N, C-alpha and C positions, 0 to 999 in steps of 0.2 A: 453641413453630418451632423445629424441632431438622434432622428430616430432607428429608430430597431431598423426601418425596411432602408434606409440609406447606406445604414452599415454591413446588411443582410449582401444587397447589390453591389458594395466596394468586398467585399468576402470572395462572395463570388468573381466576379472581376479581378481578385489577387491571385486565385487560386485555379481557377477554370486551366491556366495554360502548363497547371505542374502536369511531368512526368509523369503517367500511370505507372507504366512499366519498370522509370528509374527505382519508384517508390517499393516496389513491391519486393525487388533484387536485392533493396537497400533493408528491407525489412528483412524478406529472408537469410539474406547473409546474418542480419544478427542473431536468425534463433537457431542460426546452423553452430553456431559459436558465442552459448552460454559464457556469461562467467559469474564467479559467488562474488555476496559483497568483498567490497575494497580488495578487489582483485579484479575490476570491471578496465584493465588498461586494453585490449585490444578495440572494446566499445566504446571507450572514452576519443582513443584517438580515433576513428571511424568519425564521431560524433565532432571533434574538434577540427579535423580536415573539412568538412562542409563546411560547417560556421567560416573558418578563416576565410573556404572560396565565395562566400557571397559579400566579405568586407567586414562580420565582428575582428571586434578586438580579443584575443582570446587568450584565457590563462587556465592551467592546466593544472592538475597535480594538488585541485584545493581538497585538502581532508585527503590524501594521498592520490585516489581515481576522479575526484567530483574534478569537472568542464565548470565554467564558466564563460559567456561572451556576450559583446558587451558593442552593443553599435545606437550609438548618439546622432540625431539628424533634428534640431532645431530645440526649441523648448516647446518644453509640454508634460506632462506624467511622465513617471519611471515608471515599467510595464515589466515584472518580470514573471519568465515563462519557465515550470518545473516538469522536468521528466525525471521519472528514477528508472536506474542502469543494469539492475544484477537480477542475477536469476536464485532458481533453490536448486538446494539437495534434490532433485528429481529426477529418478529415469524414464523418461520419453517413451509413450506406450499411442502415440497416435497416428503413426507411419507413414506420416505426411513425408513427401518426393525429400522435402529438405526439411524433416528434423535433425536432431541435436548429435552433434557428431560427438559432445564429450561424453563421456559413460559418467552416467550416476547426477547428471547434471540439465537442466530444462528452462526454458523459459517457461514456467507454470502460471507466474502470473500477471503476464502480457506484458510486461517493460520492452521487451523487442517494441511492442508497436509507441510505446510509450516517446522512446527517444529518438522513431520514426516520424510520429507524428511531429514530436518537436524539434526535430532539421529542418523538418519540410516547412511547419509552420514558421521558422526562421526563416530561411529562406527566403519562403512568399512576401513575407513582410519586408524586404530587405529589399526583392527585388523591386518593390512598390510604395520604396518609402516617402516619394514623391505626394504619396496620398493621405499622410498622417507627419507630427512632430511630434516630439517626444524620444522618450531615450527606452530602448525596449533591451534586458540581461535577460540574457536564457540560462536555463541553471540544469545540467547533467550533475543528478544529484549519485550520488553511490549507495549500496547500504541499506537499501526501506526495507528489507528483508527482516536484516540481522536487528532494525532498528535504532540503527546508532548515525546513521550516513548524514541526516540533514543537523545532529546536535555536533557532527565533528566539524563540518563544513562551518557552521558557526563559529565553533571553536577555532579555525583556522581562519578569523577573520571575516566571512563572508558581509557581514555586514558594514565593518570597516570597511574593506578594501574596494567593493564595488559600490556604485551609485544606490541611492534609499531606493526602495520601491514604494510607489504610492499604490498599487497593487498588485496582486500577487495569483496567480491562476495555475490548476492542477486539473489533471481528470485522471481517471481506473478502468479499464477495458474491464467491461463485466457480462457476464452470463444474462441470459435473454436474445430475445429474438431483433438479429442486428438491425440497429434503426434505430433506437431508442437513445434519449439523450437526458436522464433521470438527473431530476436537481431537488435542491433543501434547501430551503432559509432559514438558518439559522444552527443548532448543532442535525454534525452528518453522518460522524460515525463516532464512533468510541473511543475511550481510554483503555491500554492495556498493559498489565504488569504480571513478571516473570515471576514466580514463588520456586525458590529453592526448599527443602525440604532434608533439615539426613536425622535418620532416626540413628541414636546411637546404642544395640544390644550388646551385648556375648556373646560370643563366640562360642564354639565349641564341636562337637564330636556328635552327627548325626543321629549316633545312637541312644547319645544321652542328653537329650533336651532340658532335662530336670536342671542341671549343671549349667545351660545355659540363657541365654534372654532374647528372647527370636525378635531381630529386628524385623523379619519378612511379614511373622503373623500380627506386630506393630502396626507395621506402613499401611496391611491392608485393613487392620480397623479402621485408622485416618483414610483413608480412601472410601470406605466403602460411606464414612462418616459425616464424610466432605459431601455426599450427596447430598445433605441434609441443608446444608446454608441455604441455599437457594429453593428449596422447595418449603423452608419452614421459618427463615431467621430474613428474606426479601419479600418487604411486601408485591402481591402479583401485580400492580402497577410501575415496579421497575424493571429495567430490563438487566439481566443479569448474567453472565455464562460464565464457571469458572470448570475447568476442565483439569485432569491429570495425562499430562502427554508422556510421561514415562516414570516408570517403576524398574529400580534396576538395583539389585542386588545378587550379593555371591558369586564363585565360580567353580563349585563342584555341584556334586548328588548329593554328598553327603557329609556337608560340612555347615551349620548352621554360620552363617557370617557375623562381621559386628556392627556393620552396617547397612540402614537402606537408604535408597535414595529417592526423593520425588520431584517431579519438574513438576510444576500444574503457571496456568494461563488465565488469569480473569480480567473481564470485559465486565466494565463497565461506564455508567454514562453520570451518573453524579458522585462528587464528591467525598458526600455525607454519604452515601453506599458504599462506595470502594471504600471509607474506610471503616466502615461496618464491617464490611466481609471481609476485610483482611486481619479486622479482630479476630473473630471468628475462625481465620484458618488458623492462628494462631495457637485460639483455644482449645483447638479440638485436638493438632500437633502437640499441646503440649499435654494435655488433660488425656489424653491417650498413652503416650511414653511415661506418665503418673503413676495408670492404673496396670501398665506393666511392669513397671519396675524397671526400668531400665536407667541405666549404671550411672546416664549424665542427660543433663538437661540435653533437649536437642534442637538443631540450628531452622532457622527459620530466617531465607533471605532475600529481600524484595526488591527485585529491579523495575523501575517503572521505564517502559520499552518508548511507549506510545502514549502522546496528549488525545483528547478528547479534539474534533476537528470540529471546529464555531465557524458555519460562514457568515460572513457579513450577510444582513437580510436585503439593506439595497441594493448592493452589486450587486450580488445573485438575482434577484428580478432583475437588472439589467440584461445582464449577461442569458437568463431563460427568454429575455424575449425577446432577444437575436436569435437564441439558437429559435424558437420558434418562426421564426420568420424564412430561415433558410430550410426547416427541416419540414414544417409545418406541425402545428396547432399539438397534432394526438402526439406528437412524438416526446414531448417534451412534460417530465411531471414529476410532482412531490412523490420520491420514492421513501420519506422517513427515513429518521438514523435506525441504523444497520451498525451489527454488531463490530464488523471488519474494524479496524485502526490503521492510523496510518501516522507518521511523523510529517508530514506534508507540513504542518501548523507552525513549527520551530523555525523554519527557514522567515517567516514573516518576523522583524523587528517587531516589538511591541505598541500598538496598537494600530496598525500598519492591515486595511482592511484586506479579506482573502476570498476567495470562491474556488471549491470542487466541486466536480460532475463526475454520472460516468457515462459510459461509453459502451449500449450491447452490443456481443457481437455471436452471438452462436446463429450456424449456419441455417440459414433458412431450411434445409432439404433435416439437420439434425432435431433442428426446434418441430418439425413436423411431423418426425418419426417419432416423439416421447411421448409417453404414457402419460395419460393426465386433461382434464379435461378445463382447470382453468391456470392461470399465470404461475398464482404459487406453485401447486403440485408438479408440472411442468420443468418448474426451475431445479426443482429437488431430484431431476434424474437427465439434465443433460449435462455434463460435462463444465465442473465450475473452477474458479480460480486455486491452484495448487494442485490440483489434481494433473494425473501423468497423463491422461485423457485431454487435456483444455487445447483447443485449439483454432481462438480468433478468423472468422469469417475475412480474408484479405479486402473483400465491399466496404470497410469500418478503416480502409486507410486512407484516402480521399478526406471523409468525415468528420474523421478525428481531424485532421489538419487546419478546417474548417472552424472546429468548434474554438481550437485555439486562437488560430487569427481571428474570427468576430470578434471574442473576451478582446485580445489587446485593442481593436480598433473600436469596441464601444467607451472603453476605458479614455482613450485620448478624443472621442468627440463631446466626451461630455464638457 
C-alpha cells in the first residue's frame, strides 16, 4: 500500500460500513449541547466513551477537559489526529431542529463536527487495524477558541505522557460549497495577538470637562489613528489585519470616566511585520495619551494567542494527493494563506511535521441562493464561522471522517 489510490481504496473500505444515522445523531447531540472553553465536560465524556468502546486506552482530564486516546497496533509511525471541542458565546439563530439548547452558547465554529469526525475516524481505524501497523493517538482538545487549550495540554505533559508523534493531522470546517478540501503547503494560517490598552484620564463632572482629562476622547483618537497602521505603515504585499474589538469606558451619562479600555486583535504572517505593527500600536497609544495630557502613561499588554500554522510541504502533498483520489481532482486546491488563526501547531513537538486543511460545508441551496457571480463574492454572502447563522451541511459528515482516516493511512503507508 504505497500509491495514493491504494490508500484511497482502503479508506473507502474502512469507512463504508459506518452508520450514517449514528454519525448524524452524535453530531446533532453535540450541537444541541455546546460548551465553552475549558467547560467541555459533557463533550469530553461523550468522546471518551466512544474511544473506550473502540478499544483505546483513554486518559481524561488533560488540561482539565482534554481527552487523549491511544491505540497501539504493532511497529510503525505514531500518528496523532486532533479535534477541538469548545463552542462560542454566540446566540444561535439558525432555526435548526437541533439548535443549541444553551442560552447564549453555540457551536458557531463547527467544533461539534470536528469531534464527530474525530470519533468516527478513530472508530473506523480501530475496526480496521489489521490493515495498518503503528500507533494512533486521538486528541480531543479543549479551548481552541480561547487560545489556551493546546498550550494547556502541552503544559499538562501531553508530549511526555503519550507516544511522541511522527505526524500530526487536523482539519477545520469552513464556508464554501460543500464538497471541497482546500490544502496549502507551507504557511496556511496567520498568527494572532490580543492587545489590551488602558488609557488613564482624570475623571470629573460632565459639566466641567476643563477640570478633567477625558479618556473617551483620547481613546477615540487612538482608534482612529490605529486605522492608519495597516494603510500607511505596512507594505501592500504584506497581509495584516488590526481590529479594535471592544471599547469600554464610563458608567453614567454625566460623568467623565477615569479610564477607557480597548481590546485589539492583530493578525500577521511575518514575525518582522508583527514586531513593526506592535511597535506602531504602542507608539500611537503613547503619543495620543501624551498629546491629551493624560496624568499617567497608558498600559499596553500583548498576549500571544496563536502562532502561525505552517504545514510540512511534503506531508501536505501526500495527503492532498490521497484526497484527490478520494473526492476528485477538482475538489482539492491551494487556498493560499488565510488570516484565520489556530493553536493546532502547538500540539506538535519541535521538529514534528503536521498538516492542516479545510472542509467546505455550505449547503447547496444556501450557496446557490447567495448573491454574486464569483466564488469570493458568494463567500462574503453565506454564513461563515462565528456567525449565529452558521449551519454546516450534514452531508460533510462522512467525507470529513474519510479525510482524517486517509491522512493517517497515508503516513503509515510510507
